[in-house]
N, C-alpha and C positions, 0 to 999 in steps of 0.2 A: 519430597516431589518435580519430575523433568520440568524446565523452566528452556525456553529461547531463552540464546545467551546476548543475542539483539532481534530488537522486533522498527520494523523498518513500518513508519508512516509518513504520507503523505500523499496532494490531489495525482490526477491523469498527467504524467511527463513528467515526475519528480524523482524516474529514477529508480524505481524500489524493483526494480529484476534483474534490470541491469545494475545494479551496485547491488541489488542483491547475492548476484551471481558471484564477480568481482567477493568478493567481498565474503562470500561460504569456500570459494576457492583457498583464500589470503589463511585467512581462520583453520580449512581442512575440515570444514562441517558440510552439512545437504544445507542446504535450500530448500522450505518447503514458501509455495507461494498458494493464498486460502482462495483466489483470484480460480487459483487451476483446481483444489481444491471443493471447490465453490458445480467445476466443470462435470466432476469425477463424479459428485450424488448425483447431478442432474441425467447426466451420463448425453451433456448436448453444450455450446459456448454461453456464455452469457446473454449474445447479443441473439439470443435463441430466445433464452431460458426468458431475456424480457420479452420475447413478442408475446411464444405460448405461454408464457405463466402470468409473466406483470414481475413489476419490479419488486411488490408488498414479498412475493418467491422466492424470489433472488434474496432479497436479505434475507428471510426466516435461513438458506441456506450457506451466506452469509454469515449468519452468528452461525451457526452451528460448525458453519469451516476455522472460526477463530480462536470460540473455548474451545473447539478438540485441538490445535494447534499450536493452543497459550498449552492443551496439558499434555503433549505429548511429545512436543519439537526441541530439540535441544540442541538446536544450529541455528538459521537466519529465518527467521519469520518474516515474509512482505504479505502487507497489509491490502486489500483493496483502502482503493483512493476511500470510500464508503463504507468504510467499515468500524471508523472509526465515529459516526453518526449512530451509531444504538449504541441505547443509555449502557447495558448487559455487559460488549465488548468497556468502553470507555473503562467501568467497574472495573472490571478485570484485567487493564492497562494499568491503569491507579495500583493496582498489584504489586510493584515494587519491582516491577520490569525493564530489562534497559529501552528503552523506548523515542528511539532520533529517526526525530523528523527532513525528514528532505522538503525546504520548499526550492522552493522553483516559482520567476515568478511570469508573469500571461506571457509575452510574449516568449519565452523558451516552451513553458512547457506547448503554447502549441508552431513549435517548428518539431518537434520532438513527438507530438499528439499526432497530425498531421489533421490536417482539413479535410480528408474525405476519410473520418478517422471510422471502422463499425463498431466506435462506441457508444452505443445501448442509450446512452444521460445528450450524448455529441451530434447525434442524428441533425437536425433542422437548421443550430446556427451553430453548429463551433464552435467561432469565436467567443458572445457574446456567453453561447455557452459551460465555458471554463472558463468566460468570468464569473459567472453566478456559484460557480462550484467551490473554486479562488475565495472568497467572497464570505459565504456559508459557511468553509469548512475550516478555515481558515484559526478563528479564536479557538477549536476543538484540540486543528493538531497544535499550537500552537501549548496549550495547556499543557499537552501531553506529552510530548515531544520532554526527554530530562535531556535530550542534546538534540540544539541544529546543530543542522548544515547546509549549506547555502550550495547549489549544485549550478547553478545557473554557469553557463561557459569551462564548467570545466569537464575535465574527463571522467567517464567510469570511477575508472582505476586510482584516481587520486583522491576520490569520495572512500575508498570502500577501506586508502592506504588512512586515511583521517581516523576515521570509526574504528578500525582495528586499531589505529595508537590512543587510542582515546578507553580502550577496553584495555590496558596492559597497566 
């Protein structure tokens, strides 16, 4: 069975896509992002999926994308921030995957995501919505992460180096 070398989880702004790209390059493997997979399956951006079809439909696409990627991908896998909330996904991740939780503080996440974000769950009051998401998801991230890596004030390349060193 194929399985990813590393699965990156964390809230919006933790660096899953950016660190994932740097890590994949270091390891000489491909990066796969389940948000991009869900967008490809729907034929439209996540924001439009939320508007046209609703969050429930997006979460269905997301669960399918995660299950497929965990079964098929052998490189670095970046999961959408909310993907870990699905019980099915939590079960799959608990099955021996090298899950790295990228930790980020609220103020750093706000800086990285930006308050004029096109992220559908952050539209009304981005800072308070992001705080709520962090509080809600933190216990899940902490439980699923085999390795926890702090990202505040750090360069993506340094974070990727730390994760790569931990794989050896």
